[in-house]
C-alpha positions in Angstrom: 0.0 0.0 0.0 2.9 2.4 0.8 4.3 1.8 -2.6 1.0 2.6 -4.3 0.8 5.9 -2.3 4.4 6.7 -3.3 3.6 6.0 -6.9 0.5 8.2 -6.8 2.3 11.2 -5.2 5.3 10.8 -7.5 3.2 10.7 -10.7 1.0 13.7 -9.5 4.1 15.8 -8.7 5.7 15.1 -12.1 2.4 15.7 -14.0 1.7 19.0 -12.3 5.2 20.2 -13.1 5.0 19.2 -16.7 1.5 20.5 -17.1 2.4 23.9 -15.7 5.6 24.1 -17.6 4.7 22.6 -21.0 0.9 22.2 -20.9 1.5 18.4 -21.4 1.1 15.3 -19.4 3.4 12.8 -20.9 2.7 9.2 -21.9 6.2 8.3 -20.8 5.1 9.1 -17.3 1.5 7.7 -17.5 2.1 4.3 -19.2 4.9 3.0 -17.0 3.1 4.1 -13.9 0.0 2.3 -15.2 2.0 -1.0 -15.6 3.5 -0.5 -12.1 0.1 0.2 -10.6 -1.4 -3.0 -12.1 1.6 -5.1 -11.0 1.6 -3.7 -7.4 -2.2 -4.2 -7.1 -1.7 -7.8 -8.4 1.2 -8.5 -6.0 -0.5 -7.0 -2.9 -4.1 -8.0 -3.6 -4.1 -10.7 -6.2 -7.0 -11.0 -8.7 -9.2 -8.7 -6.7 -6.5 -6.0 -6.9 -6.2 -6.4 -10.6 -10.0 -6.2 -11.1 -10.2 -3.2 -8.7 -7.4 -1.5 -10.6 -8.9 -2.1 -14.0 -12.4 -1.0 -12.9 -10.9 2.2 -11.4 -9.0 2.8 -14.7 -12.2 2.4 -16.7 -14.2 4.7 -14.4 -11.5 7.3 -14.4 -11.3 7.2 -18.2 -15.0 7.4 -18.5 -15.4 10.5 -16.3 -13.3 12.7 -18.6 -13.9 10.9 -21.9 -16.9 13.0 -23.0 -15.2 16.4 -22.2 -12.2 15.2 -24.2 -14.4 14.1 -27.1 -16.0 17.6 -27.1 -12.6 19.2 -27.2 -12.7 20.7 -23.7 -10.0 18.5 -22.2 -6.6 17.1 -23.3 -5.9 13.4 -23.6 -3.2 13.6 -21.0 -5.8 14.8 -18.4 -8.0 11.9 -19.3 -5.2 9.4 -18.9 -4.0 10.9 -15.7 -7.5 10.4 -14.0 -7.6 6.9 -15.4 -4.2 6.2 -13.9 -5.4 7.5 -10.5 -8.3 5.0 -10.7 -5.8 2.2 -11.6 -3.7 3.1 -8.6 -6.3 3.3 -5.9 -9.6 2.0 -7.4 -13.1 3.2 -8.1 -14.0 4.9 -4.8 -10.8 6.9 -4.8 -11.2 8.1 -8.4 -14.8 9.1 -7.8 -13.8 11.1 -4.7 -10.9 12.6 -6.7 -13.4 13.6 -9.5 -15.6 15.5 -7.0 -12.7 17.5 -5.6 -11.2 17.9 -9.1 -14.4 19.5 -10.3 -14.5 21.9 -7.4 -10.9 22.9 -7.8 -11.3 23.2 -11.6 -14.3 25.5 -11.1 -12.4 27.8 -8.7 -9.4 28.0 -11.0 -11.6 28.6 -14.0 -13.6 31.4 -12.2 -10.3 33.0 -11.1 -9.0 33.0 -14.6 -12.2 34.3 -16.0 -12.3 37.2 -13.5 -8.7 38.2 -13.6 -7.7 37.5 -17.1 -7.4 40.5 -19.5 -10.6 41.4 -21.3 -13.1 40.8 -18.6 -15.4 43.7 -19.6 -15.3 42.6 -23.3 -16.5 39.1 -22.2 -19.2 40.5 -20.0 -20.4 42.7 -22.9 -20.4 39.7 -25.3 -22.4 37.6 -22.8 -24.9 40.4 -22.3 -25.4 40.7 -26.1 -25.6 36.9 -26.5 -28.4 36.7 -23.8 -30.2 39.6 -25.3 -30.0 38.1 -28.8 -31.3 34.8 -27.6 -34.2 36.5 -26.0 -35.2 38.1 -29.3 -34.7 34.9 -31.4 -31.3 35.8 -32.8 -28.9 32.9 -33.1 -25.6 34.2 -31.7 -22.3 33.6 -33.4 -20.3 32.4 -30.4 -16.6 32.2 -30.8 -15.6 28.9 -29.1 -12.0 29.3 -30.1 -11.5 32.2 -27.7 -12.0 30.1 -24.6 -9.8 30.2 -21.5 -7.5 27.2 -21.3 -5.6 26.2 -18.2 -3.6 23.1 -17.2 -6.4 20.9 -15.9 -3.9 18.4 -14.6 -3.4 20.8 -11.6 -7.1 20.4 -10.7 -6.9 16.7 -11.2 -3.8 16.4 -8.9 -5.4 18.8 -6.4 -8.4 16.6 -6.3 -6.3 13.5 -5.8 -4.3 15.1 -3.1 -7.4 16.1 -1.2 -8.9 12.7 -1.6 -5.7 11.2 -0.3 -5.2 13.4 2.7 -8.9 13.6 3.6 -9.1 9.8 3.4 -11.8 9.8 0.8 -14.2 12.0 2.8 -16.4 14.2 0.5 -17.7 17.4 2.1 -20.8 18.4 0.2 
């Protein structure tokens, strides 16, 4: 169990650094860690460990798959959450996802409020709502969206789930 915790913390640390620095979560970090997670779960817990690890992987992958397919998430973010599920299982990855969403919302709101051009965005939102009210189909520019390294929110969610022992405060 200690080795799995060390693996989780090491992977999260490396992924946060690379995501902040390069906006990438590298496969050369994710895939070896996935193999190690499967092996450690097999060694420590046998077949139930492998099945728990695989189920956690699938659930973690599924949580961010739709946002990825819609273009709102990078593939590295999806694989990182899937890896978290493979390391500690389904309950842990679900708890991580709750905290991840909360942290991501706070980061997104912060960036929205303090990024240059706030008044232009408020004005565009006002005209969009006004246009919708009068039956005008707005031409929304989806390419001018705010992007941030979501791996930070994922890692923050995993750290909270780890240190709070899976307790979700809602």
